[in-house]
Structures are given as structure tokens and as C-alpha cells.
N, CA, C and O atoms as a Tinker XYZ file with bonds, in Angstrom:
   408  protein
     1  N    -39.303000  133.437000   87.027000    73     2
     2  CA   -39.432000  133.536000   85.590000    64     1     3
     3  C    -38.150000  132.982000   84.973000    63     2     4     5
     4  O    -37.054000  133.206000   85.486000    81     3
     5  N    -38.300000  132.267000   83.879000    73     3     6
     6  CA   -37.145000  131.806000   83.125000    64     5     7
     7  C    -37.521000  131.725000   81.657000    63     6     8     9
     8  O    -38.699000  131.826000   81.311000    81     7
     9  N    -36.538000  131.546000   80.793000    73     7    10
    10  CA   -36.819000  131.542000   79.357000    64     9    11
    11  C    -36.144000  130.351000   78.686000    63    10    12    13
    12  O    -35.217000  129.745000   79.223000    81    11
    13  N    -36.649000  130.037000   77.484000    73    11    14
    14  CA   -36.154000  128.928000   76.669000    64    13    15
    15  C    -36.080000  129.428000   75.224000    63    14    16    17
    16  O    -37.015000  130.065000   74.740000    81    15
    17  N    -34.993000  129.146000   74.549000    73    15    18
    18  CA   -34.928000  129.359000   73.102000    64    17    19
    19  C    -35.280000  128.034000   72.457000    63    18    20    21
    20  O    -34.606000  127.033000   72.700000    81    19
    21  N    -36.319000  128.006000   71.643000    73    19    22
    22  CA   -36.786000  126.752000   71.028000    64    21    23
    23  C    -36.719000  126.890000   69.520000    63    22    24    25
    24  O    -37.301000  127.813000   68.949000    81    23
    25  N    -36.015000  125.981000   68.879000    73    23    26
    26  CA   -35.960000  125.972000   67.421000    64    25    27
    27  C    -36.509000  124.637000   66.932000    63    26    28    29
    28  O    -36.041000  123.576000   67.345000    81    27
    29  N    -37.490000  124.696000   66.060000    73    27    30
    30  CA   -38.063000  123.485000   65.475000    64    29    31
    31  C    -37.536000  123.335000   64.057000    63    30    32    33
    32  O    -37.491000  124.303000   63.298000    81    31
    33  N    -37.136000  122.110000   63.701000    73    31    34
    34  CA   -36.664000  121.809000   62.354000    64    33    35
    35  C    -37.378000  120.566000   61.843000    63    34    36    37
    36  O    -37.665000  119.642000   62.603000    81    35
    37  N    -37.657000  120.559000   60.554000    73    35    38
    38  CA   -38.301000  119.391000   59.955000    64    37    39
    39  C    -37.408000  118.170000   60.104000    63    38    40    41
    40  O    -36.183000  118.268000   60.032000    81    39
    41  N    -38.037000  117.018000   60.313000    73    39    42
    42  CA   -37.367000  115.722000   60.458000    64    41    43
    43  C    -36.413000  115.664000   61.650000    63    42    44    45
    44  O    -35.596000  114.748000   61.740000    81    43
    45  N    -36.508000  116.623000   62.559000    73    43    46
    46  CA   -35.652000  116.600000   63.740000    64    45    47
    47  C    -36.526000  116.729000   64.990000    63    46    48    49
    48  O    -36.705000  115.756000   65.722000    81    47
    49  N    -37.055000  117.891000   65.230000    73    47    50
    50  CA   -37.938000  118.141000   66.370000    64    49    51
    51  C    -39.066000  119.045000   65.890000    63    50    52    53
    52  O    -39.231000  120.167000   66.368000    81    51
    53  N    -39.831000  118.538000   64.940000    73    51    54
    54  CA   -40.781000  119.379000   64.230000    64    53    55
    55  C    -42.069000  119.670000   64.988000    63    54    56    57
    56  O    -42.913000  120.417000   64.494000    81    55
    57  N    -42.237000  119.103000   66.163000    73    55    58
    58  CA   -43.415000  119.419000   66.960000    64    57    59
    59  C    -43.035000  119.347000   68.436000    63    58    60    61
    60  O    -41.892000  119.042000   68.778000    81    59
    61  N    -43.996000  119.627000   69.299000    73    59    62
    62  CA   -43.783000  119.541000   70.735000    64    61    63
    63  C    -45.031000  118.898000   71.295000    63    62    64    65
    64  O    -46.109000  119.484000   71.200000    81    63
    65  N    -44.927000  117.712000   71.878000    73    63    66
    66  CA   -46.121000  116.960000   72.297000    64    65    67
    67  C    -46.998000  117.705000   73.306000    63    66    68    69
    68  O    -46.576000  118.686000   73.919000    81    67
    69  N    -48.225000  117.214000   73.460000    73    67    70
    70  CA   -49.197000  117.817000   74.369000    64    69    71
    71  C    -48.660000  117.815000   75.797000    63    70    72    73
    72  O    -48.171000  116.801000   76.295000    81    71
    73  N    -48.763000  118.985000   76.445000    73    71    74
    74  CA   -48.288000  119.119000   77.821000    64    73    75
    75  C    -48.954000  120.320000   78.485000    63    74    76    77
    76  O    -49.636000  121.107000   77.828000    81    75
    77  N    -48.750000  120.450000   79.779000    73    75    78
    78  CA   -49.205000  121.602000   80.546000    64    77    79
    79  C    -47.967000  122.163000   81.253000    63    78    80    81
    80  O    -47.168000  121.400000   81.797000    81    79
    81  N    -47.806000  123.481000   81.248000    73    79    82
    82  CA   -46.619000  124.082000   81.844000    64    81    83
    83  C    -46.683000  124.134000   83.372000    63    82    84    85
    84  O    -45.645000  124.070000   84.031000    81    83
    85  N    -47.891000  124.248000   83.950000    73    83    86
    86  CA   -48.023000  124.284000   85.393000    64    85    87
    87  C    -47.471000  125.549000   86.033000    63    86    88    89
    88  O    -46.975000  125.510000   87.159000    81    87
    89  N    -47.554000  126.665000   85.327000    73    87    90
    90  CA   -47.065000  127.954000   85.824000    64    89    91
    91  C    -48.190000  128.980000   85.698000    63    90    92    93
    92  O    -49.309000  128.624000   85.329000    81    91
    93  N    -47.907000  130.253000   85.999000    73    91    94
    94  CA   -48.932000  131.290000   85.860000    64    93    95
    95  C    -49.287000  131.494000   84.396000    63    94    96    97
    96  O    -50.457000  131.427000   84.019000    81    95
    97  N    -48.273000  131.744000   83.570000    73    95    98
    98  CA   -48.515000  131.898000   82.133000    64    97    99
    99  C    -47.227000  131.660000   81.370000    63    98   100   101
   100  O    -46.135000  131.636000   81.937000    81    99
   101  N    -47.387000  131.486000   80.065000    73    99   102
   102  CA   -46.265000  131.291000   79.159000    64   101   103
   103  C    -46.407000  132.271000   78.004000    63   102   104   105
   104  O    -47.494000  132.439000   77.450000    81   103
   105  N    -45.295000  132.921000   77.643000    73   103   106
   106  CA   -45.263000  133.871000   76.533000    64   105   107
   107  C    -44.390000  133.257000   75.440000    63   106   108   109
   108  O    -43.238000  132.903000   75.691000    81   107
   109  N    -44.936000  133.130000   74.227000    73   107   110
   110  CA   -44.215000  132.574000   73.080000    64   109   111
   111  C    -43.991000  133.687000   72.061000    63   110   112   113
   112  O    -44.950000  134.186000   71.473000    81   111
   113  N    -42.735000  134.082000   71.843000    73   111   114
   114  CA   -42.411000  135.178000   70.929000    64   113   115
   115  C    -41.759000  134.605000   69.675000    63   114   116   117
   116  O    -40.756000  133.897000   69.758000    81   115
   117  N    -42.327000  134.912000   68.527000    73   115   118
   118  CA   -41.817000  134.423000   67.250000    64   117   119
   119  C    -40.526000  135.161000   66.872000    63   118   120   121
   120  O    -40.466000  136.389000   66.932000    81   119
   121  N    -39.494000  134.399000   66.482000    73   119   122
   122  CA   -38.199000  134.981000   66.119000    64   121   123
   123  C    -37.870000  134.869000   64.633000    63   122   124   125
   124  O    -36.807000  135.318000   64.205000    81   123
   125  N    -38.760000  134.282000   63.844000    73   123   126
   126  CA   -38.528000  134.170000   62.404000    64   125   127
   127  C    -39.868000  134.063000   61.698000    63   126   128   129
   128  O    -40.893000  133.820000   62.336000    81   127
   129  N    -39.863000  134.244000   60.386000    73   127   130
   130  CA   -41.138000  134.157000   59.661000    64   129   131
   131  C    -41.028000  133.375000   58.364000    63   130   132   133
   132  O    -41.904000  133.482000   57.507000    81   131
   133  N    -39.977000  132.597000   58.204000    73   131   134
   134  CA   -39.781000  131.836000   56.971000    64   133   135
   135  C    -40.126000  130.361000   57.197000    63   134   136   137
   136  O    -39.293000  129.482000   56.980000    81   135
   137  N    -41.367000  130.099000   57.636000    73   135   138
   138  CA   -41.790000  128.735000   57.911000    64   137   139
   139  C    -43.300000  128.616000   57.755000    63   138   140   141
   140  O    -44.020000  129.613000   57.709000    81   139
   141  N    -43.758000  127.373000   57.675000    73   139   142
   142  CA   -45.197000  127.070000   57.645000    64   141   143
   143  C    -45.480000  126.013000   58.691000    63   142   144   145
   144  O    -44.646000  125.145000   58.951000    81   143
   145  N    -46.655000  126.086000   59.288000    73   143   146
   146  CA   -47.039000  125.141000   60.331000    64   145   147
   147  C    -46.588000  125.626000   61.696000    63   146   148   149
   148  O    -46.428000  126.826000   61.921000    81   147
   149  N    -46.382000  124.677000   62.610000    73   147   150
   150  CA   -45.894000  124.954000   63.966000    64   149   151
   151  C    -46.811000  125.876000   64.759000    63   150   152   153
   152  O    -46.345000  126.632000   65.611000    81   151
   153  N    -48.119000  125.817000   64.484000    73   151   154
   154  CA   -49.066000  126.621000   65.269000    64   153   155
   155  C    -49.113000  126.090000   66.700000    63   154   156   157
   156  O    -48.884000  124.904000   66.940000    81   155
   157  N    -49.407000  126.967000   67.632000    73   155   158
   158  CA   -49.611000  126.564000   69.019000    64   157   159
   159  C    -51.064000  126.143000   69.164000    63   158   160   161
   160  O    -51.969000  126.949000   68.946000    81   159
   161  N    -51.295000  124.893000   69.528000    73   159   162
   162  CA   -52.650000  124.353000   69.679000    64   161   163
   163  C    -53.009000  124.341000   71.166000    63   162   164   165
   164  O    -52.346000  123.680000   71.965000    81   163
   165  N    -54.055000  125.071000   71.530000    73   163   166
   166  CA   -54.523000  125.166000   72.907000    64   165   167
   167  C    -55.800000  124.343000   73.033000    63   166   168   169
   168  O    -56.757000  124.565000   72.291000    81   167
   169  N    -55.821000  123.398000   73.965000    73   167   170
   170  CA   -56.999000  122.556000   74.182000    64   169   171
   171  C    -57.914000  123.158000   75.241000    63   170   172   173
   172  O    -57.445000  123.766000   76.203000    81   171
   173  N    -59.230000  122.985000   75.060000    73   171   174
   174  CA   -60.198000  123.448000   76.045000    64   173   175
   175  C    -60.280000  122.510000   77.238000    63   174   176   177
   176  O    -60.612000  122.943000   78.342000    81   175
   177  N    -59.985000  121.241000   77.035000    73   175   178
   178  CA   -60.078000  120.241000   78.100000    64   177   179
   179  C    -58.954000  120.458000   79.115000    63   178   180   181
   180  O    -57.829000  120.787000   78.740000    81   179
   181  N    -59.262000  120.274000   80.386000    73   179   182
   182  CA   -58.272000  120.554000   81.417000    64   181   183
   183  C    -57.686000  119.313000   82.085000    63   182   184   185
   184  O    -56.870000  119.440000   82.998000    81   183
   185  N    -58.085000  118.110000   81.649000    73   183   186
   186  CA   -57.424000  116.932000   82.203000    64   185   187
   187  C    -56.519000  116.321000   81.137000    63   186   188   189
   188  O    -56.519000  116.764000   79.989000    81   187
   189  N    -55.764000  115.322000   81.512000    73   187   190
   190  CA   -54.736000  114.777000   80.625000    64   189   191
   191  C    -55.263000  113.803000   79.565000    63   190   192   193
   192  O    -54.470000  113.269000   78.789000    81   191
   193  N    -56.557000  113.560000   79.510000    73   191   194
   194  CA   -57.124000  112.623000   78.539000    64   193   195
   195  C    -57.473000  113.340000   77.227000    63   194   196   197
   196  O    -58.644000  113.447000   76.863000    81   195
   197  N    -56.469000  113.818000   76.542000    73   195   198
   198  CA   -56.660000  114.545000   75.284000    64   197   199
   199  C    -56.821000  113.532000   74.157000    63   198   200   201
   200  O    -56.007000  112.621000   74.008000    81   199
   201  N    -57.878000  113.699000   73.365000    73   199   202
   202  CA   -58.104000  112.854000   72.187000    64   201   203
   203  C    -58.350000  113.748000   70.988000    63   202   204   205
   204  O    -58.457000  114.967000   71.126000    81   203
   205  N    -58.440000  113.152000   69.821000    73   203   206
   206  CA   -58.680000  113.932000   68.602000    64   205   207
   207  C    -60.076000  114.561000   68.590000    63   206   208   209
   208  O    -60.350000  115.428000   67.760000    81   207
   209  N    -60.957000  114.139000   69.492000    73   207   210
   210  CA   -62.304000  114.709000   69.559000    64   209   211
   211  C    -62.384000  115.965000   70.424000    63   210   212   213
   212  O    -63.422000  116.626000   70.447000    81   211
   213  N    -61.311000  116.305000   71.135000    73   211   214
   214  CA   -61.330000  117.468000   72.013000    64   213   215
   215  C    -61.320000  118.770000   71.228000    63   214   216   217
   216  O    -60.697000  118.866000   70.170000    81   215
   217  N    -62.019000  119.774000   71.759000    73   215   218
   218  CA   -62.030000  121.095000   71.122000    64   217   219
   219  C    -60.687000  121.775000   71.369000    63   218   220   221
   220  O    -60.083000  121.634000   72.432000    81   219
   221  N    -60.239000  122.512000   70.362000    73   219   222
   222  CA   -58.970000  123.222000   70.485000    64   221   223
   223  C    -58.993000  124.474000   69.612000    63   222   224   225
   224  O    -59.879000  124.658000   68.777000    81   223
   225  N    -58.008000  125.316000   69.829000    73   223   226
   226  CA   -57.799000  126.503000   69.010000    64   225   227
   227  C    -56.352000  126.496000   68.552000    63   226   228   229
   228  O    -55.449000  126.342000   69.374000    81   227
   229  N    -56.111000  126.660000   67.248000    73   227   230
   230  CA   -54.755000  126.784000   66.720000    64   229   231
   231  C    -54.406000  128.262000   66.613000    63   230   232   233
   232  O    -55.135000  129.042000   66.000000    81   231
   233  N    -53.288000  128.634000   67.213000    73   231   234
   234  CA   -52.835000  130.023000   67.198000    64   233   235
   235  C    -51.548000  130.118000   66.388000    63   234   236   237
   236  O    -50.473000  129.815000   66.906000    81   235
   237  N    -51.638000  130.531000   65.128000    73   235   238
   238  CA   -50.406000  130.686000   64.348000    64   237   239
   239  C    -49.609000  131.866000   64.894000    63   238   240   241
   240  O    -50.184000  132.877000   65.299000    81   239
   241  N    -48.311000  131.738000   64.905000    73   239   242
   242  CA   -47.443000  132.797000   65.416000    64   241   243
   243  C    -46.310000  132.954000   64.421000    63   242   244   245
   244  O    -45.191000  132.504000   64.667000    81   243
   245  N    -46.602000  133.599000   63.286000    73   243   246
   246  CA   -45.670000  133.571000   62.160000    64   245   247
   247  C    -45.091000  134.922000   61.775000    63   246   248   249
   248  O    -44.548000  135.063000   60.679000    81   247
   249  N    -45.190000  135.912000   62.639000    73   247   250
   250  CA   -44.590000  137.215000   62.338000    64   249   251
   251  C    -43.555000  137.535000   63.411000    63   250   252   253
   252  O    -43.837000  137.430000   64.604000    81   251
   253  N    -42.374000  137.919000   62.986000    73   251   254
   254  CA   -41.292000  138.218000   63.925000    64   253   255
   255  C    -41.750000  139.245000   64.955000    63   254   256   257
   256  O    -42.299000  140.291000   64.610000    81   255
   257  N    -41.514000  138.925000   66.219000    73   255   258
   258  CA   -41.865000  139.829000   67.310000    64   257   259
   259  C    -43.272000  139.671000   67.838000    63   258   260   261
   260  O    -43.588000  140.194000   68.906000    81   259
   261  N    -44.127000  138.962000   67.117000    73   259   262
   262  CA   -45.486000  138.730000   67.617000    64   261   263
   263  C    -45.434000  137.677000   68.708000    63   262   264   265
   264  O    -44.583000  136.788000   68.698000    81   263
   265  N    -46.364000  137.795000   69.654000    73   263   266
   266  CA   -46.355000  136.883000   70.798000    64   265   267
   267  C    -47.724000  136.264000   71.018000    63   266   268   269
   268  O    -48.755000  136.856000   70.695000    81   267
   269  N    -47.712000  135.073000   71.569000    73   267   270
   270  CA   -48.913000  134.394000   72.036000    64   269   271
   271  C    -48.700000  134.154000   73.528000    63   270   272   273
   272  O    -47.666000  133.625000   73.937000    81   271
   273  N    -49.677000  134.543000   74.334000    73   271   274
   274  CA   -49.624000  134.326000   75.780000    64   273   275
   275  C    -50.758000  133.380000   76.148000    63   274   276   277
   276  O    -51.893000  133.563000   75.710000    81   275
   277  N    -50.448000  132.368000   76.955000    73   275   278
   278  CA   -51.510000  131.470000   77.405000    64   277   279
   279  C    -51.304000  131.121000   78.876000    63   278   280   281
   280  O    -50.188000  131.169000   79.394000    81   279
   281  N    -52.401000  130.769000   79.533000    73   279   282
   282  CA   -52.339000  130.352000   80.931000    64   281   283
   283  C    -51.496000  129.086000   81.045000    63   282   284   285
   284  O    -51.424000  128.292000   80.107000    81   283
   285  N    -50.875000  128.910000   82.172000    73   283   286
   286  CA   -50.028000  127.744000   82.380000    64   285   287
   287  C    -50.784000  126.486000   82.745000    63   286   288   289
   288  O    -50.193000  125.409000   82.817000    81   287
   289  N    -52.096000  126.604000   82.979000    73   287   290
   290  CA   -52.875000  125.432000   83.389000    64   289   291
   291  C    -53.724000  124.873000   82.255000    63   290   292   293
   292  O    -54.732000  124.213000   82.509000    81   291
   293  N    -53.337000  125.123000   81.015000    73   291   294
   294  CA   -54.048000  124.566000   79.869000    64   293   295
   295  C    -53.121000  123.606000   79.117000    63   294   296   297
   296  O    -51.914000  123.829000   79.021000    81   295
   297  N    -53.713000  122.540000   78.592000    73   295   298
   298  CA   -52.941000  121.622000   77.761000    64   297   299
   299  C    -52.745000  122.245000   76.388000    63   298   300   301
   300  O    -53.660000  122.850000   75.829000    81   299
   301  N    -51.548000  122.090000   75.859000    73   299   302
   302  CA   -51.224000  122.664000   74.559000    64   301   303
   303  C    -50.100000  121.853000   73.920000    63   302   304   305
   304  O    -49.444000  121.041000   74.572000    81   303
   305  N    -49.899000  122.096000   72.641000    73   303   306
   306  CA   -48.830000  121.431000   71.898000    64   305   307
   307  C    -48.449000  122.308000   70.727000    63   306   308   309
   308  O    -49.174000  123.239000   70.375000    81   307
   309  N    -47.317000  122.012000   70.127000    73   307   310
   310  CA   -46.919000  122.682000   68.893000    64   309   311
   311  C    -47.240000  121.726000   67.756000    63   310   312   313
   312  O    -46.785000  120.582000   67.746000    81   311
   313  N    -48.030000  122.207000   66.795000    73   311   314
   314  CA   -48.379000  121.389000   65.628000    64   313   315
   315  C    -47.128000  121.157000   64.776000    63   314   316   317
   316  O    -46.175000  121.932000   64.863000    81   315
   317  N    -47.116000  120.118000   63.966000    73   315   318
   318  CA   -45.930000  119.828000   63.156000    64   317   319
   319  C    -45.520000  120.985000   62.244000    63   318   320   321
   320  O    -46.357000  121.668000   61.653000    81   319
   321  N    -44.236000  121.174000   62.153000    73   319   322
   322  CA   -43.654000  122.141000   61.234000    64   321   323
   323  C    -43.764000  121.563000   59.827000    63   322   324   325
   324  O    -43.375000  120.418000   59.598000    81   323
   325  N    -44.286000  122.338000   58.892000    73   323   326
   326  CA   -44.484000  121.843000   57.527000    64   325   327
   327  C    -43.378000  122.274000   56.572000    63   326   328   329
   328  O    -43.107000  121.600000   55.579000    81   327
   329  N    -42.741000  123.405000   56.879000    73   327   330
   330  CA   -41.717000  123.909000   55.967000    64   329   331
   331  C    -40.837000  124.922000   56.690000    63   330   332   333
   332  O    -41.328000  125.716000   57.492000    81   331
   333  N    -39.532000  124.893000   56.405000    73   331   334
   334  CA   -38.601000  125.871000   56.954000    64   333   335
   335  C    -38.161000  125.549000   58.372000    63   334   336   337
   336  O    -38.253000  124.406000   58.820000    81   335
   337  N    -37.679000  126.580000   59.078000    73   335   338
   338  CA   -37.270000  126.479000   60.475000    64   337   339
   339  C    -38.077000  127.474000   61.274000    63   338   340   341
   340  O    -38.353000  128.577000   60.801000    81   339
   341  N    -38.455000  127.098000   62.474000    73   339   342
   342  CA   -39.246000  127.950000   63.352000    64   341   343
   343  C    -38.462000  128.181000   64.640000    63   342   344   345
   344  O    -38.065000  127.223000   65.302000    81   343
   345  N    -38.237000  129.431000   64.995000    73   343   346
   346  CA   -37.547000  129.752000   66.245000    64   345   347
   347  C    -38.474000  130.580000   67.121000    63   346   348   349
   348  O    -39.095000  131.539000   66.663000    81   347
   349  N    -38.557000  130.194000   68.387000    73   347   350
   350  CA   -39.443000  130.858000   69.338000    64   349   351
   351  C    -38.692000  131.120000   70.629000    63   350   352   353
   352  O    -37.946000  130.267000   71.109000    81   351
   353  N    -38.894000  132.310000   71.190000    73   351   354
   354  CA   -38.365000  132.631000   72.510000    64   353   355
   355  C    -39.527000  132.472000   73.477000    63   354   356   357
   356  O    -40.544000  133.153000   73.348000    81   355
   357  N    -39.379000  131.575000   74.446000    73   355   358
   358  CA   -40.465000  131.237000   75.359000    64   357   359
   359  C    -40.122000  131.753000   76.748000    63   358   360   361
   360  O    -39.054000  131.456000   77.284000    81   359
   361  N    -41.033000  132.526000   77.327000    73   359   362
   362  CA   -40.855000  133.049000   78.684000    64   361   363
   363  C    -41.874000  132.362000   79.581000    63   362   364   365
   364  O    -43.077000  132.412000   79.323000    81   363
   365  N    -41.388000  131.726000   80.626000    73   363   366
   366  CA   -42.224000  131.015000   81.580000    64   365   367
   367  C    -42.349000  131.881000   82.836000    63   366   368   369
   368  O    -41.343000  132.227000   83.454000    81   367
   369  N    -43.576000  132.229000   83.209000    73   367   370
   370  CA   -43.803000  133.050000   84.401000    64   369   371
   371  C    -44.308000  132.139000   85.515000    63   370   372   373
   372  O    -45.443000  131.661000   85.486000    81   371
   373  N    -43.446000  131.912000   86.489000    73   371   374
   374  CA   -43.773000  131.020000   87.600000    64   373   375
   375  C    -44.459000  131.790000   88.735000    63   374   376   377
   376  O    -44.426000  133.020000   88.773000    81   375
   377  N    -45.072000  131.057000   89.643000    73   375   378
   378  CA   -45.673000  131.655000   90.822000    64   377   379
   379  C    -44.569000  132.213000   91.705000    63   378   380   381
   380  O    -43.598000  131.513000   91.995000    81   379
   381  N    -44.702000  133.476000   92.143000    73   379   382
   382  CA   -43.665000  134.037000   93.019000    64   381   383
   383  C    -43.562000  133.241000   94.326000    63   382   384   385
   384  O    -44.557000  132.738000   94.846000    81   383
   385  N    -42.365000  133.146000   94.824000    73   383   386
   386  CA   -42.144000  132.475000   96.107000    64   385   387
   387  C    -41.819000  133.528000   97.158000    63   386   388   389
   388  O    -41.577000  134.689000   96.829000    81   387
   389  N    -41.815000  133.127000   98.396000    73   387   390
   390  CA   -41.503000  134.041000   99.492000    64   389   391
   391  C    -40.119000  134.668000   99.286000    63   390   392   393
   392  O    -39.912000  135.840000   99.601000    81   391
   393  N    -39.174000  133.882000   98.758000    73   391   394
   394  CA   -37.825000  134.379000   98.542000    64   393   395
   395  C    -37.779000  135.524000   97.528000    63   394   396   397
   396  O    -36.860000  136.342000   97.548000    81   395
   397  N    -38.779000  135.575000   96.640000    73   395   398
   398  CA   -38.821000  136.629000   95.630000    64   397   399
   399  C    -38.899000  138.010000   96.282000    63   398   400   401
   400  O    -38.381000  138.984000   95.735000    81   399
   401  N    -39.534000  138.095000   97.432000    73   399   402
   402  CA   -39.791000  139.386000   98.062000    64   401   403
   403  C    -38.900000  139.675000   99.253000    63   402   404   405
   404  O    -39.112000  140.671000   99.945000    81   403
   405  N    -37.912000  138.836000   99.512000    73   403   406
   406  CA   -37.038000  139.089000  100.673000    64   405   407
   407  C    -35.718000  139.679000  100.245000    63   406   408
   408  O    -34.863000  139.955000  101.087000    81   407
């Protein structure tokens, strides 16, 4: 398991392109609430050929302390930030290795 502090700012890094984490799951915890946009978009398609026709679900995460958890084998992205600054604490849960239990 490891974590990332992610801050999105307009005109700097206002989104996060489509990707798959390749882990057991990812936990996204909202650290601020003075922003608009930056929803987590989860795609139903499981291969890398994502187009605008693919089905998806947008999960807004705009209340401090609220979390979104998703499987690590789904394609997802952060939608563009429309206003303010967005800070998220991301916890990545990896598959345990043999060394974890020794």
C-alpha cells in the first residue's frame, strides 16, 4: 500500500488522463470543498480503447473527508477542474507479496 497527495489547479494540472491503476483498489479522499468539477470518471469498458461513446459514471467527491473507492482494474480519469483548487489523498492498495507475511 502507498499513498499520493494530488492537488489539481486550473491551467496547470486540471485533469488526470484516462488510466488504469493495476492494483486491488484505489481510495480517493477529498481534502477540500472549495472547487467545482474534477469528478472521478469510471469507465465500464475494460480495454484501453476508450472513446467518447463509452459508458461511464462520474463520481463527484466534493466534501472534505468523503471517499470514493474503485477497483484497480477499471479505466478512469479525473474530469477537468472548473473552478478553485482540488486536493485529494489517494491510497493505492497493491496485491500483497510473499514478503508482506514474512
